[in-house]
C-alpha positions as CSV (number, residue, x, y, z in Angstrom):
1,M,32.3,-45.4,52.8
2,S,28.8,-47.0,52.3
3,K,27.7,-48.5,49.0
4,A,25.2,-45.7,48.6
5,S,28.0,-43.1,48.6
6,K,30.1,-44.9,46.0
7,Q,29.5,-44.0,42.4
8,V,31.2,-46.0,39.7
9,E,31.5,-44.3,36.4
10,K,31.8,-46.6,33.4
11,P,33.5,-45.2,30.3
12,W,31.3,-44.2,27.5
13,R,31.7,-46.2,24.3
14,E,31.4,-44.4,20.9
15,D,28.5,-46.7,20.0
16,D,26.6,-45.7,23.1
17,V,27.1,-42.0,22.4
18,T,26.1,-42.5,18.7
19,D,22.9,-44.2,19.8
20,I,22.1,-41.4,22.3
21,V,22.6,-38.6,19.7
22,L,20.5,-40.4,17.1
23,E,17.8,-41.2,19.7
24,Y,17.7,-37.5,20.7
25,L,17.4,-36.4,17.1
26,T,14.6,-38.9,16.5
27,E,12.7,-37.4,19.4
28,H,13.6,-33.8,18.4
29,P,14.3,-33.8,14.6
30,Q,14.7,-30.0,14.4
31,A,17.3,-29.8,17.2
32,S,20.7,-28.2,16.8
33,D,23.3,-27.4,19.3
34,T,27.0,-26.8,19.9
35,L,29.4,-29.5,21.0
36,K,29.1,-28.3,24.6
37,G,25.3,-28.1,24.4
38,I,25.0,-31.6,23.0
39,A,27.3,-32.9,25.8
40,E,25.4,-31.1,28.5
41,W,21.8,-31.5,27.3
42,W,21.4,-34.3,24.9
43,I,23.9,-36.8,26.4
44,M,23.2,-36.0,30.0
45,R,19.4,-36.1,29.5
46,Q,19.7,-39.7,28.3
47,H,22.0,-40.6,31.1
48,V,19.6,-39.2,33.7
49,R,16.7,-41.2,32.0
50,V,18.7,-44.4,32.3
51,E,19.6,-43.6,36.0
52,V,15.9,-43.0,36.8
53,N,15.0,-46.4,35.2
54,I,17.6,-48.1,37.3
55,L,16.3,-46.3,40.4
56,K,12.7,-47.3,39.6
57,K,13.8,-51.0,39.4
58,V,15.7,-50.8,42.7
59,L,12.8,-49.1,44.5
60,S,10.5,-51.8,43.2
61,Q,12.8,-54.5,44.5
62,L,13.2,-52.9,47.9
63,T,9.5,-52.5,48.2
64,G,8.8,-56.0,47.1
65,S,11.3,-57.4,49.6
66,G,9.7,-55.5,52.5
67,V,12.5,-53.0,53.1
68,L,10.6,-50.0,51.9
69,E,7.0,-49.2,51.9
70,A,5.3,-47.1,49.2
71,S,2.3,-44.8,49.5
72,G,0.4,-42.9,46.8
73,E,0.4,-43.7,43.1
74,G,2.0,-42.6,39.9
75,E,4.5,-39.7,39.9
76,N,3.4,-38.8,43.5
77,Q,4.3,-42.2,44.9
78,R,6.6,-41.8,48.0
79,Y,9.0,-44.4,49.4
80,R,10.3,-44.8,53.0
81,L,11.9,-47.3,55.2
82,K,9.2,-49.8,56.3
83,E,8.5,-49.5,60.0
84,N,10.4,-51.9,62.3
85,Q,12.8,-52.8,59.6
86,G,16.0,-51.2,61.0
87,D,19.0,-51.1,58.8
88,R,18.8,-54.1,56.5
89,R,21.4,-52.9,54.0
90,S,24.5,-55.1,53.6
């Protein structure tokens, strides 16, 4: 199994969930939802946001090290394996 196919889930701490709920309500002060809705929408929305930030950093590092090349700008920027690089993953 490659590193890319492994996903390690770290347990959620109560403090983390508290911060996420309060951050969501700061951004959307009129929001209200059920327990299930909060779990599915508020919590997962923040989780995805964090994952995207991690991915952005990884793509930047891989581009900077010459493994990937980027084309375009902003939200339309695309990434691909840099030509003649082969498989440089460890």
